[in-house]
C-alpha positions as CSV (number, residue, x, y, z in Angstrom):
1,X,45.6,-44.6,-58.4
2,X,45.5,-41.7,-56.0
3,X,41.8,-41.1,-55.4
4,X,41.9,-38.3,-52.7
5,X,42.8,-35.0,-54.2
6,X,42.6,-32.8,-51.2
7,X,45.1,-32.2,-48.4
8,X,43.3,-33.7,-45.5
9,X,40.6,-31.3,-44.2
10,X,39.9,-28.0,-42.6
11,X,42.5,-28.6,-39.9
12,X,45.2,-28.1,-42.5
13,X,44.3,-24.5,-43.1
14,X,46.9,-22.0,-41.7
15,X,43.9,-19.9,-40.6
16,X,40.6,-20.9,-39.1
17,X,38.2,-22.2,-41.7
18,X,35.5,-19.7,-40.7
19,X,38.0,-16.9,-41.2
20,X,38.9,-18.2,-44.7
21,X,35.2,-18.5,-45.6
22,X,34.5,-15.0,-44.2
23,X,37.4,-13.6,-46.1
24,X,36.3,-15.1,-49.4
25,X,32.8,-13.7,-49.0
26,X,34.2,-10.3,-48.1
27,X,36.4,-10.3,-51.1
28,X,33.3,-10.9,-53.3
29,X,31.3,-8.1,-51.6
30,X,34.1,-5.6,-51.8
31,X,34.8,-6.5,-55.5
32,X,31.1,-6.1,-56.2
33,X,30.9,-2.7,-54.5
34,X,34.1,-1.5,-56.2
35,X,33.0,-2.6,-59.6
36,X,29.6,-0.9,-59.2
37,X,31.3,2.4,-58.2
38,X,34.3,2.5,-60.5
39,X,33.5,0.3,-63.6
40,X,30.6,2.0,-65.3
41,X,31.2,1.1,-69.0
42,X,31.9,-2.3,-70.7
43,X,35.6,-2.6,-71.3
44,X,36.4,-6.3,-72.1
45,X,36.4,-8.3,-75.2
46,X,35.3,-5.6,-77.7
47,X,36.9,-4.2,-80.8
48,X,39.1,-2.0,-78.5
49,X,40.6,-4.9,-76.7
50,X,44.3,-4.2,-76.5
51,X,46.9,-6.6,-77.7
52,X,50.7,-6.3,-78.1
53,X,52.6,-8.3,-80.7
54,X,55.3,-10.7,-79.5
55,X,58.9,-10.3,-80.4
56,X,59.9,-10.7,-84.1
57,X,61.7,-14.0,-83.6
58,X,58.7,-15.6,-82.0
59,X,56.5,-14.3,-84.8
60,X,58.6,-15.8,-87.5
61,X,58.8,-19.2,-85.8
62,X,55.1,-19.5,-85.2
63,X,54.2,-18.2,-88.7
64,X,56.4,-20.9,-90.4
65,X,54.2,-23.6,-91.9
66,X,56.4,-26.3,-90.3
67,X,55.5,-25.0,-86.8
68,X,52.0,-26.5,-87.0
69,X,53.4,-29.8,-88.1
70,X,55.8,-29.8,-85.2
71,X,52.8,-29.8,-82.8
72,X,50.8,-32.4,-84.9
73,X,53.8,-34.8,-85.0
74,X,54.3,-34.3,-81.3
75,X,50.7,-35.2,-80.6
76,X,50.9,-38.3,-82.7
77,X,54.2,-39.4,-81.0
78,X,52.8,-38.9,-77.5
79,X,49.6,-40.7,-78.4
80,X,51.5,-43.6,-79.9
81,X,53.7,-43.9,-76.8
82,X,50.6,-43.8,-74.6
83,X,49.2,-46.7,-76.6
84,X,52.2,-48.9,-75.9
85,X,51.3,-49.2,-72.3
86,X,47.6,-49.2,-73.0
87,X,47.7,-52.0,-75.6
88,X,50.8,-54.1,-74.7
89,X,51.4,-53.3,-71.0
90,X,50.1,-55.5,-68.1
91,X,47.0,-54.4,-66.3
92,X,48.6,-53.6,-62.9
93,X,49.3,-50.6,-60.7
94,X,52.8,-50.1,-62.2
95,X,51.3,-49.5,-65.7
96,X,51.4,-45.7,-66.3
97,X,48.3,-45.6,-68.5
98,X,45.8,-44.5,-65.9
99,X,48.1,-41.8,-64.5
100,X,48.9,-40.5,-67.9
101,X,45.2,-40.3,-68.9
102,X,43.6,-39.0,-65.7
103,X,46.5,-36.9,-64.3
104,X,49.1,-35.8,-66.9
105,X,46.5,-35.4,-69.7
106,X,43.3,-34.3,-68.0
107,X,44.8,-32.2,-65.2
108,X,47.9,-31.2,-67.2
109,X,45.8,-29.5,-69.8
110,X,44.9,-26.9,-67.3
111,X,48.3,-25.2,-66.8
112,X,49.3,-25.8,-70.4
113,X,46.1,-24.1,-71.6
114,X,46.4,-21.3,-69.1
115,X,49.9,-20.5,-70.3
116,X,49.8,-21.2,-74.0
117,X,46.1,-21.2,-75.1
118,X,44.2,-24.0,-76.8
119,X,47.2,-26.4,-77.1
120,X,45.1,-29.5,-77.5
121,X,43.7,-28.2,-80.8
122,X,47.3,-28.2,-82.1
123,X,48.2,-31.6,-80.5
124,X,45.0,-33.5,-81.0
125,X,46.0,-36.7,-82.8
126,X,42.5,-37.4,-84.0
127,X,42.4,-34.0,-85.8
128,X,45.8,-34.9,-87.3
129,X,44.7,-38.3,-88.4
130,X,41.6,-36.8,-90.1
131,X,43.8,-34.2,-91.8
132,X,46.3,-36.8,-93.1
133,X,43.4,-38.9,-94.4
134,X,41.9,-35.9,-96.2
135,X,45.4,-35.0,-97.7
136,X,45.7,-38.6,-99.0
137,X,42.2,-38.5,-100.5
138,X,42.8,-34.9,-101.8
139,X,39.8,-33.6,-99.9
140,X,39.3,-30.3,-98.1
141,X,39.4,-31.2,-94.4
142,X,37.0,-28.4,-93.6
143,X,34.3,-29.9,-95.7
144,X,32.3,-32.9,-94.6
145,X,29.4,-34.8,-96.1
146,X,27.0,-32.2,-94.7
147,X,27.3,-28.7,-93.1
148,X,27.7,-28.5,-89.4
149,X,24.2,-27.6,-88.0
150,X,24.3,-24.2,-86.3
151,X,22.1,-25.4,-83.5
152,X,24.6,-28.2,-82.6
153,X,27.0,-25.9,-80.8
154,X,28.7,-27.3,-77.8
155,X,26.2,-30.0,-77.1
156,X,28.4,-32.9,-78.3
157,X,31.3,-31.5,-76.2
158,X,29.1,-31.2,-73.2
159,X,28.0,-34.9,-73.6
160,X,31.6,-36.0,-74.1
161,X,32.7,-34.1,-71.1
162,X,30.0,-35.7,-69.0
163,X,31.0,-39.1,-70.4
164,X,34.6,-38.5,-69.3
165,X,33.9,-37.3,-65.8
166,X,31.5,-40.2,-65.3
167,X,34.4,-42.5,-66.4
168,X,36.8,-40.7,-64.1
169,X,34.6,-40.5,-61.0
170,X,32.0,-43.2,-61.2
171,X,32.7,-46.1,-63.6
172,X,33.6,-49.4,-62.0
173,X,37.3,-50.5,-62.5
174,X,38.0,-47.1,-64.1
175,X,41.7,-47.4,-63.6
176,X,42.0,-50.7,-65.5
177,X,43.2,-51.0,-69.1
178,X,40.1,-52.6,-70.6
179,X,37.8,-49.9,-69.3
180,X,40.2,-47.0,-70.4
181,X,40.8,-48.7,-73.7
182,X,37.2,-49.3,-74.5
183,X,36.2,-45.7,-73.6
184,X,39.0,-44.2,-75.7
185,X,38.3,-46.4,-78.7
186,X,34.6,-45.5,-78.6
187,X,35.5,-41.8,-78.2
188,X,37.9,-41.9,-81.1
189,X,35.4,-43.6,-83.4
190,X,32.7,-41.0,-82.6
191,X,35.1,-38.1,-83.0
192,X,36.4,-39.3,-86.4
193,X,32.9,-40.1,-87.6
194,X,31.8,-36.6,-86.7
195,X,34.8,-35.2,-88.6
196,X,33.9,-37.3,-91.7
197,X,30.3,-36.1,-91.6
198,X,30.8,-32.4,-90.7
199,X,34.5,-31.7,-91.5
200,X,37.3,-30.5,-89.3
201,X,35.2,-27.8,-87.7
202,X,33.5,-30.6,-85.8
203,X,36.5,-30.9,-83.4
204,X,36.2,-27.2,-82.3
205,X,33.0,-27.8,-80.4
206,X,32.4,-31.5,-80.8
207,X,35.6,-32.8,-79.1
208,X,35.2,-32.5,-75.4
209,X,38.9,-32.1,-74.7
210,X,39.4,-29.5,-77.4
211,X,36.4,-27.5,-76.0
212,X,37.7,-27.9,-72.5
213,X,41.2,-26.8,-73.4
214,X,39.9,-23.9,-75.5
215,X,37.7,-22.6,-72.7
216,X,40.6,-22.5,-70.3
217,X,42.9,-21.2,-73.0
218,X,40.8,-18.1,-73.3
219,X,42.5,-17.0,-70.0
220,X,45.9,-17.4,-71.5
221,X,48.0,-14.2,-71.8
222,X,48.9,-15.0,-75.5
223,X,46.6,-15.3,-78.5
224,X,46.8,-15.4,-82.3
225,X,44.9,-12.6,-84.0
226,X,42.8,-13.2,-87.1
227,X,45.7,-12.0,-89.2
228,X,48.0,-14.6,-87.7
229,X,50.0,-12.3,-85.5
230,X,50.8,-13.7,-82.1
231,X,50.1,-11.1,-79.3
232,X,50.0,-10.5,-75.6
233,X,46.6,-9.7,-74.3
234,X,44.6,-9.1,-71.2
235,X,43.4,-12.6,-70.2
236,X,39.9,-11.2,-69.3
237,X,39.6,-9.9,-72.8
238,X,40.1,-13.4,-74.1
239,X,37.4,-14.8,-71.8
240,X,35.0,-11.9,-72.5
241,X,35.3,-12.7,-76.2
242,X,33.5,-16.0,-75.7
243,X,30.1,-15.6,-77.1
244,X,26.9,-17.5,-76.4
245,X,26.4,-20.7,-78.3
246,X,24.0,-23.7,-77.9
247,X,25.2,-26.0,-75.2
248,X,27.8,-23.6,-73.8
249,X,26.0,-23.1,-70.5
250,X,25.7,-26.9,-69.9
251,X,29.4,-27.4,-70.8
252,X,30.7,-25.0,-68.2
253,X,28.3,-26.2,-65.6
254,X,29.3,-29.9,-66.2
255,X,32.9,-28.8,-65.7
256,X,32.2,-27.0,-62.4
257,X,29.6,-29.4,-61.1
258,X,31.7,-32.5,-61.7
259,X,34.6,-31.0,-59.8
260,X,32.3,-30.2,-56.9
261,X,31.0,-33.8,-57.0
262,X,34.5,-35.1,-56.9
263,X,35.1,-33.2,-53.7
264,X,31.7,-34.5,-52.3
265,X,32.6,-38.1,-53.2
266,X,35.6,-38.0,-51.0
267,X,33.8,-36.5,-48.0
268,X,33.2,-39.0,-45.1
269,X,29.5,-38.3,-45.0
270,X,29.0,-39.2,-48.7
271,X,31.3,-42.3,-48.4
272,X,29.2,-43.6,-45.5
273,X,26.0,-42.8,-47.3
274,X,27.1,-44.8,-50.3
275,X,28.4,-47.7,-48.2
276,X,25.2,-48.0,-46.2
277,X,22.9,-47.7,-49.3
278,X,21.4,-50.9,-50.6
279,X,21.9,-49.6,-54.1
280,X,25.0,-50.4,-56.2
281,X,27.9,-47.9,-55.8
282,X,28.0,-46.9,-59.5
283,X,24.2,-46.2,-59.5
284,X,24.7,-44.0,-56.4
285,X,27.7,-42.3,-57.9
286,X,25.8,-41.6,-61.2
287,X,22.9,-40.2,-59.2
288,X,25.2,-38.1,-57.1
289,X,27.1,-36.7,-60.1
290,X,23.9,-35.8,-61.9
291,X,22.4,-34.4,-58.8
292,X,25.3,-32.0,-58.1
293,X,25.5,-30.9,-61.7
294,X,21.8,-30.4,-61.7
295,X,21.9,-28.2,-58.6
296,X,24.8,-26.1,-60.0
297,X,22.8,-25.7,-63.3
298,X,19.5,-24.9,-61.5
299,X,21.3,-22.3,-59.3
300,X,22.9,-20.7,-62.4
301,X,19.7,-20.6,-64.4
302,X,17.7,-19.3,-61.5
303,X,20.2,-16.5,-60.7
304,X,20.7,-15.5,-64.3
305,X,17.0,-15.6,-65.0
306,X,16.3,-13.4,-62.0
307,X,19.1,-11.1,-63.1
308,X,17.7,-10.8,-66.5
309,X,14.2,-9.8,-65.2
310,X,15.6,-7.3,-62.7
311,X,18.1,-5.9,-65.2
312,X,15.7,-5.7,-68.1
313,X,17.5,-8.1,-70.5
314,X,15.8,-9.9,-73.3
315,X,14.1,-13.0,-71.9
316,X,16.0,-16.2,-72.2
317,X,19.4,-14.7,-73.2
318,X,21.0,-14.0,-69.8
319,X,22.3,-17.5,-69.0
320,X,24.1,-17.8,-72.3
321,X,25.6,-14.3,-72.1
322,X,26.9,-14.9,-68.6
323,X,28.1,-18.5,-69.1
324,X,31.7,-17.3,-69.7
325,X,31.8,-15.9,-66.1
326,X,31.6,-19.5,-64.8
327,X,34.9,-20.6,-66.5
328,X,37.4,-18.9,-64.2
329,X,35.4,-20.2,-61.2
330,X,35.6,-23.7,-62.6
331,X,39.3,-23.2,-63.3
332,X,39.9,-22.1,-59.7
333,X,38.1,-25.2,-58.4
334,X,40.1,-27.5,-60.8
335,X,43.4,-26.1,-59.7
336,X,42.4,-26.2,-56.0
337,X,41.0,-29.7,-56.3
338,X,43.6,-31.4,-58.4
339,X,46.8,-29.6,-57.3
340,X,48.0,-32.3,-54.9
341,X,47.0,-35.1,-57.3
342,X,49.0,-33.5,-60.1
343,X,51.9,-32.8,-57.8
344,X,52.3,-36.3,-56.3
345,X,50.7,-38.7,-58.7
346,X,52.1,-36.7,-61.7
347,X,55.6,-37.4,-60.4
348,X,54.9,-41.0,-59.9
349,X,53.4,-41.3,-63.4
350,X,56.4,-39.7,-65.0
351,X,58.6,-42.2,-63.4
352,X,56.4,-45.1,-64.5
353,X,56.2,-43.8,-68.1
354,X,59.8,-44.8,-68.6
355,X,58.7,-48.5,-68.4
356,X,55.3,-48.7,-70.1
357,X,55.6,-52.5,-70.6
358,X,56.6,-52.9,-66.9
359,X,59.6,-55.1,-67.8
360,X,62.3,-53.2,-66.1
361,X,63.1,-50.8,-69.0
362,X,64.0,-47.1,-68.6
363,X,63.2,-45.7,-72.0
364,X,62.9,-42.1,-70.8
365,X,65.5,-42.1,-68.1
366,X,62.9,-41.3,-65.4
367,X,62.4,-44.6,-63.7
368,X,64.6,-43.6,-60.8
369,X,62.5,-40.5,-60.0
370,X,61.2,-40.3,-56.5
371,X,58.0,-38.6,-55.4
372,X,58.6,-35.5,-53.3
373,X,56.6,-32.6,-51.9
374,X,58.8,-30.1,-53.8
375,X,58.7,-27.7,-50.9
376,X,54.9,-27.8,-50.5
377,X,53.4,-28.1,-47.0
378,X,49.8,-29.0,-46.1
379,X,49.2,-25.5,-44.8
380,X,50.7,-23.9,-47.9
381,X,48.6,-26.1,-50.2
382,X,45.5,-25.3,-48.3
383,X,46.2,-21.6,-48.5
384,X,46.8,-22.0,-52.3
385,X,43.5,-23.8,-52.6
386,X,41.6,-21.0,-50.9
387,X,43.4,-18.3,-52.8
388,X,42.7,-19.7,-56.3
389,X,39.0,-20.3,-55.4
390,X,38.7,-16.7,-54.3
391,X,40.6,-15.4,-57.4
392,X,38.3,-17.5,-59.7
393,X,35.2,-16.0,-58.1
394,X,36.5,-12.5,-58.2
395,X,37.4,-12.9,-61.9
396,X,34.0,-14.4,-62.5
397,X,32.4,-11.4,-60.8
398,X,34.4,-9.0,-63.0
399,X,33.4,-10.8,-66.2
400,X,29.7,-10.9,-65.1
401,X,29.7,-7.2,-64.2
402,X,31.3,-6.2,-67.5
403,X,28.8,-8.2,-69.5
404,X,25.9,-7.0,-67.4
405,X,26.8,-3.4,-68.3
406,X,26.4,-4.4,-72.0
407,X,23.2,-6.4,-71.4
408,X,21.3,-4.2,-69.0
409,X,20.2,-0.5,-69.1
410,X,22.5,1.6,-67.0
411,X,19.8,2.4,-64.4
412,X,19.3,-1.3,-63.7
413,X,22.7,-2.7,-64.3
414,X,23.8,-2.9,-60.6
415,X,20.4,-4.1,-59.4
416,X,20.4,-6.8,-62.0
417,X,23.7,-8.2,-60.7
418,X,22.5,-8.8,-57.2
419,X,21.3,-12.3,-58.0
420,X,24.7,-13.0,-59.6
421,X,26.5,-11.9,-56.5
422,X,24.3,-14.2,-54.4
423,X,25.1,-17.0,-56.8
424,X,28.9,-16.3,-56.5
425,X,28.6,-16.4,-52.7
426,X,26.7,-19.7,-52.8
427,X,29.3,-21.2,-55.1
428,X,32.1,-20.0,-52.9
429,X,30.5,-21.4,-49.7
430,X,29.7,-24.7,-51.3
431,X,33.1,-25.0,-52.9
432,X,35.1,-24.3,-49.8
433,X,32.9,-26.6,-47.7
434,X,33.3,-29.4,-50.2
435,X,37.0,-28.9,-50.7
436,X,37.8,-29.1,-47.0
437,X,35.0,-31.5,-46.0
438,X,37.5,-34.1,-44.9
């Protein structure tokens, strides 16, 4: 399993690292100044958000009842194929299970969700199994044994996401079949039990992968309106439409903080620190993961709390209102951090998927695929990484500015955003330092 996700270090940058860092900070400062001068009213995510319906053929296809079942069946088939290698394949490096789970699924959901929206909601085999069971029992899948508590919010998804990133980044033997299988079995039982108790709505905010995909999917250029019409939209309108909910802040911070920790865990200084520590590696990894997430959360809560006081917002509301601005930042880090992993290990996994039992088969016709750079160079990848991090922070600044205009009185709106600008700069500096720490 490929563990290092970066391209080798600061020396791979086509420009000096100090210049890249300075450029990133200047981009944020210029964006902040331009927004303060030119963007004086809230524009995003409201009732006036503009959408444009897709072509008629696409509308008819998507509106057909069979379309939803195409996605559900596809999800079941893919899950069943995955289980062939997980359950019946040998536990060795040629088994595609680890790559399919950690690379094609976890990382692959990012581009799919950015392009198509919350695709995992349509593909989720656990949601489909629950639906099929309800149809067989002639029960309404939306109704469980008790109502979904309004205060539950995204807390189950945040816990599930932390459990996954701990598995991916810290757990001993995390690429072995027993560990992956045990984790997935426990997760499936918990998700299906939640659906039985609370109904299908449980998956929306209880399933970590649905919540993860749906957050990223809010940046997709397509969406389905409440009346079922499929439309083009401004991606920022989609993200600005994300409203505060219990656990949302922790969910987005876990997403961002865990990616930062992944970069830190590959840095030589951290590797030496763990190797020289008398404490077990998993304990050090868990402490490091919690520590980075805690620092990211503390910085966010501190900056948003100060912004609320300076801006004159209602006490205790600013963090939840601004949580959506962290999502494009996290997406930028995810793309930057996992790009080479997805590019190289993804190709290798696709080749291995043709032989899930590792017996010489070629079920998909891909066993002969060879791993290549596909025209990418270390300098080009490094430039891409810097670029997507900067874009993520600029989009986060735009979202935070637009929401601040709605939260704060006009006379204090710009002043209230100064702590948020400082936070963005700190995240940028930390992110670039960690990404190119090697």
